[in-house]
Every structure is written in C-alpha cells, then in structure tokens.
C-alpha positions in Angstrom: 90.8 -52.9 -98.1 91.9 -50.7 -95.2 94.1 -47.7 -95.7 97.7 -48.9 -94.9 98.4 -45.5 -93.3 95.5 -46.0 -90.8 97.0 -49.3 -89.7 100.5 -47.7 -89.5 99.1 -44.9 -87.3 97.4 -47.3 -85.0 100.6 -49.3 -84.8 102.7 -46.3 -84.0 100.3 -45.1 -81.3 100.5 -48.7 -79.8 104.3 -48.4 -79.8 103.8 -45.2 -77.9 102.0 -46.8 -75.2 98.3 -46.3 -76.3 97.1 -49.8 -75.6 93.4 -48.8 -76.2 94.2 -48.7 -80.0 94.3 -52.4 -80.0 90.5 -52.4 -80.2 90.6 -50.5 -83.5 93.6 -52.3 -84.8 92.3 -56.0 -84.6 89.3 -55.4 -87.1 91.6 -53.8 -89.6 94.2 -56.5 -89.6 92.1 -59.6 -88.9 91.1 -60.3 -92.7 94.7 -60.1 -93.8 95.8 -62.3 -90.9 93.1 -64.8 -91.8 94.1 -64.7 -95.5 97.7 -65.6 -94.5 96.7 -68.3 -92.1 94.1 -69.9 -94.4 96.4 -69.8 -97.3 99.1 -71.7 -95.4 96.9 -74.1 -93.6 95.1 -75.0 -97.0 98.3 -76.7 -97.9 98.5 -78.9 -95.0 97.7 -82.6 -94.9 94.1 -83.7 -94.5 92.9 -84.1 -91.0 95.1 -81.5 -89.5 93.4 -80.2 -86.4 94.8 -76.5 -86.2 92.4 -74.2 -87.7 93.0 -70.7 -89.2 91.1 -68.9 -86.4 93.2 -70.6 -83.8 96.4 -69.9 -85.5 95.4 -66.2 -86.0 94.4 -65.8 -82.4 97.6 -67.4 -81.1 99.7 -65.3 -83.4 97.8 -62.1 -82.5 98.4 -62.9 -78.8 102.1 -63.3 -79.4 102.1 -60.0 -81.2 100.3 -58.0 -78.5 102.6 -59.5 -75.9 105.5 -57.7 -77.7 106.3 -54.8 -75.4 109.6 -53.7 -76.8 108.6 -53.6 -80.5 108.5 -50.3 -82.2 106.1 -50.8 -84.9 107.3 -49.1 -88.2 104.2 -49.8 -90.4 101.7 -52.3 -91.6 104.3 -54.4 -93.5 106.4 -54.7 -90.4 103.3 -56.0 -88.4 102.5 -58.7 -91.0 106.1 -59.6 -91.3 106.2 -60.3 -87.5 102.9 -62.1 -87.9 104.3 -64.6 -90.4 107.2 -65.2 -88.0 104.8 -65.8 -85.1 102.6 -68.2 -87.3 105.9 -70.1 -88.3 106.7 -70.6 -84.7 103.3 -71.6 -83.7 103.2 -74.3 -86.5 106.5 -75.6 -85.7 105.6 -75.9 -82.0 102.4 -77.5 -82.9 104.2 -80.1 -85.1 106.8 -80.8 -82.3 104.0 -81.2 -79.8 102.1 -83.6 -82.0 105.3 -85.6 -82.6 106.0 -85.9 -79.0 102.4 -87.1 -78.4 102.9 -89.9 -80.8 105.9 -91.2 -78.9 108.3 -91.8 -81.5 105.9 -91.5 -84.4 106.8 -89.6 -87.7 106.7 -85.9 -87.4 103.7 -84.0 -88.8 104.1 -83.6 -92.5 103.0 -80.4 -94.5 103.0 -80.2 -98.2 105.0 -77.3 -99.6 103.3 -75.0 -102.0 103.7 -75.7 -105.6 106.6 -73.3 -105.9 108.7 -75.1 -103.4 107.8 -78.7 -104.4 110.8 -81.0 -104.3 109.7 -83.2 -107.0 107.0 -83.5 -109.7 104.9 -85.6 -107.3 102.9 -84.1 -104.5 105.5 -84.0 -101.8 105.1 -83.5 -98.1 107.8 -82.1 -96.0 108.3 -82.5 -92.2 107.6 -79.1 -90.9 110.3 -79.5 -88.2 112.8 -80.5 -90.9 111.8 -77.3 -92.9 112.1 -75.0 -89.9 115.5 -76.6 -89.1 116.8 -76.1 -92.7 115.4 -72.5 -92.7 117.4 -71.9 -89.5 120.6 -73.2 -91.3 119.7 -71.1 -94.4 119.4 -68.0 -92.3 123.1 -68.4 -91.3 124.1 -68.4 -94.9 121.5 -65.8 -96.2 119.3 -64.2 -93.7 117.3 -62.5 -96.5 116.6 -65.8 -98.3 115.4 -67.4 -95.3 113.1 -64.4 -94.6 111.8 -64.6 -98.1 110.8 -68.3 -97.6 109.3 -67.4 -94.2 107.1 -64.7 -95.6 106.1 -66.5 -98.9 105.5 -70.0 -97.3 104.6 -69.5 -93.8 103.0 -65.9 -94.3 101.4 -66.6 -97.6 102.6 -63.3 -99.0 103.0 -62.5 -102.6 106.4 -61.4 -104.2 105.2 -57.8 -104.1 104.2 -57.9 -100.5 107.4 -59.6 -99.6 109.5 -57.0 -101.5 107.7 -54.1 -99.7 108.4 -55.7 -96.3 112.0 -56.5 -97.0 112.5 -53.2 -98.9 114.0 -54.8 -102.0 112.9 -55.1 -105.6 110.4 -57.8 -106.7 113.2 -59.3 -108.9 115.4 -59.8 -105.8 112.6 -61.5 -104.1 112.2 -63.8 -107.1 115.8 -64.6 -107.2 116.1 -65.2 -103.5 113.1 -67.4 -103.6 114.4 -69.5 -106.3 117.9 -69.9 -104.8 116.3 -70.7 -101.4 114.0 -73.4 -103.0 117.0 -75.0 -104.6 119.0 -74.9 -101.4 116.1 -76.1 -99.3 115.5 -79.0 -101.8 119.0 -80.3 -101.2 119.0 -79.8 -97.4 115.6 -81.5 -96.8 116.6 -84.5 -98.9 119.5 -85.1 -96.5 
C-alpha cells in the first residue's frame, strides 16, 4: 500500500497548479479506485454493461477536470471519487432507462447491510439517488455515509476517517440511514 502522505503531497501539488504530478498520482490511486468500483459493480444485476475500468476512468476524468478543488488529503480525494462514481452510475441508469422508452429503470442490488428484506432485493438506482438527496436535506452526514459506504465501497474505518468522526458515529449513521431509506424506497 502506498504511503498516504505521498498521495496527499501529490494532491496538494496538483492543487497548487503542478499538473505534471497527475502522471505520478494515477498509479498510486488506481488500485484503490479499482477496488471501490469493483466492490460496487459486483453487486449489480447480471448482464450490466458498465465495467469497473470504464467507471474508474470516467470518475478520474471528472476528478481531474476539477479546477477549483483544494485537495486536502488522500481521504478527500477518495471521498470525491465516490461522489463521482455515484453520479456516473445514476447518469448511466437514467440513460439506459431513457433508451428503453418507458421500460423499468435499472435495478441494482443493495449490499447485504442495506437489504430491505430477507430476500435478495434490487433497488432502482435512480430511486436510491432521489432518496439519498432527500436524506441529505435531513441529515447530510447520514447521506454521505451511505454514499461512501455503498457507492464508494469504503469500510466504516475509512468512512470515519474521511468524515472526521468516530467509527461508532459512522455505524449509527449507517443504521439510521438504512432504516430511513428502507421506508423511503418502499413508497
């Protein structure tokens, strides 16, 4: 595993206008981005055409287009990467839905911690995104926990580090958010 300080240093250099550091940065963050993308995509329905590599590349392109971001550290980068992946997946689901001309939206199974019933349950990714947006108005941190855990594939420890809260707070937010989302998605 790469030294987080090396990544943080490169990110801060990038924030200070040194674009050439991107060539050094990508190899250092690629494996973690792949892990996040693969973990999320492994939970999708069979036959899904978006591949982890494509998701990583699209997310990375969105991240390097960010001109105004002042990168704080490695955790900040991966938090924004999970947000980018969420947006890409939601856009992808919306596009697929439009192409089906009225067909049902793409369904993605939630991970076992967010399952709504004891049966294998799929949730419309667009409905999940809309519910997360409503949750963010009530509790931005809980919505962020779901985004980082579900879309980013991060652990409780990694999520706590990114949000600057305790692991116990992340667990509580995760449990409360799951219960709230369960009710919202059932509507």
